[in-house]
C-alpha positions in Angstrom: 0.0 0.0 0.0 1.3 3.5 -0.9 2.0 6.0 1.8 1.2 9.6 1.0 2.4 12.9 2.6 1.1 16.3 1.7 3.1 19.5 2.1 3.1 23.1 1.1 0.1 24.5 3.0 0.2 27.7 5.0 -1.4 31.0 5.8 -1.6 33.4 2.9 -3.6 36.5 2.0 -6.4 36.5 -0.5 -5.0 36.6 -4.0 -1.9 34.7 -3.2 -0.7 31.4 -4.6 0.5 28.2 -3.1 1.8 24.9 -4.4 0.9 21.8 -2.6 2.8 18.6 -3.0 1.8 15.0 -2.4 4.7 12.6 -2.1 4.3 8.9 -2.4 6.3 6.0 -1.0 5.9 2.3 -0.6 4.9 1.6 -4.1 4.8 3.5 -7.3 1.7 5.5 -8.1 2.5 5.5 -11.8 -0.5 4.4 -13.7 -3.0 5.3 -10.9 -5.3 8.2 -10.6 -4.4 10.7 -7.9 -7.0 13.0 -6.4 -7.0 16.1 -4.2 -9.8 16.6 -1.7 -10.4 19.3 0.8 -12.4 19.7 4.0 -13.3 23.1 5.3 -14.3 23.6 8.9 -17.8 22.5 9.5 -18.3 21.2 5.9 -18.2 17.9 4.1 -15.1 16.7 2.3 -15.1 18.1 -1.2 -13.5 16.8 -4.4 -11.0 19.4 -5.8 -9.0 17.8 -8.7 -7.9 14.5 -10.2 -5.1 13.4 -12.4 -6.1 10.2 -14.1 -3.8 7.4 -14.9 -3.7 8.7 -18.5 -2.9 12.2 -17.4 -6.3 13.8 -17.9 -7.3 16.3 -15.3 -10.7 17.3 -13.9 -11.6 20.0 -11.4 -14.5 21.1 -9.3 -16.1 24.1 -10.8 -15.0 26.5 -8.0 -11.3 26.0 -8.7 -11.4 25.8 -12.5 -9.0 28.3 -14.0 -7.3 28.8 -10.7 -5.9 25.4 -9.6 -3.7 23.1 -11.7 -3.0 19.5 -10.8 0.1 17.9 -12.3 2.1 14.8 -11.6 5.8 13.7 -11.8 5.7 10.0 -11.8 9.5 9.8 -11.8 9.5 11.8 -8.6 6.4 10.0 -7.2 4.9 13.4 -6.6 1.7 15.1 -7.5 1.3 18.9 -7.3 -1.7 21.2 -6.8 -0.8 24.7 -8.0 -3.3 27.1 -6.5 -3.6 30.7 -7.6 -5.9 33.6 -6.8 -6.7 32.1 -3.5 -9.7 33.3 -1.6 -11.0 32.7 2.0 -13.4 30.0 0.6 -10.4 27.9 -0.2 -9.5 27.6 3.4 -9.5 23.9 4.2 -7.4 20.9 5.0 -6.2 19.5 1.7 -5.7 15.8 1.2 -4.3 13.7 -1.6 -5.5 10.1 -2.2 -4.5 7.1 -4.2 -7.2 4.6 -3.5 -7.3 3.4 -0.8 -4.5 5.4 0.8 -4.9 9.0 2.2 -2.3 11.4 3.4 -2.6 13.2 6.7 -3.4 16.5 5.0 -1.9 20.0 4.8 -3.7 23.1 6.1 -4.4 26.0 3.8 -5.7 29.2 5.4 -6.5 32.2 3.3 -7.1 35.5 5.1 -9.2 38.3 3.6 
């Protein structure tokens, strides 16, 4: 089973950018879809973006045009580039390769 570790979160002001990383170990994730989710305080977990095993990408509507998911299979790392952040993006962000989940990285956007 793959182990996942997210990093790159932090406290930023509205309009700023962050790049989250999801590093995998234990087994390769090459050929597997990798998904980012987030959970805001008091809300349900929400799908954010996915990179399919063929490299196609899909996003939830609220982040389209602002977030970009990419993967480096050689480095066993998936990235989530986030731009034009707003307070509604404040959440714990998780990456997952079924059935594994990372512990998450906190993103806080102040207005």
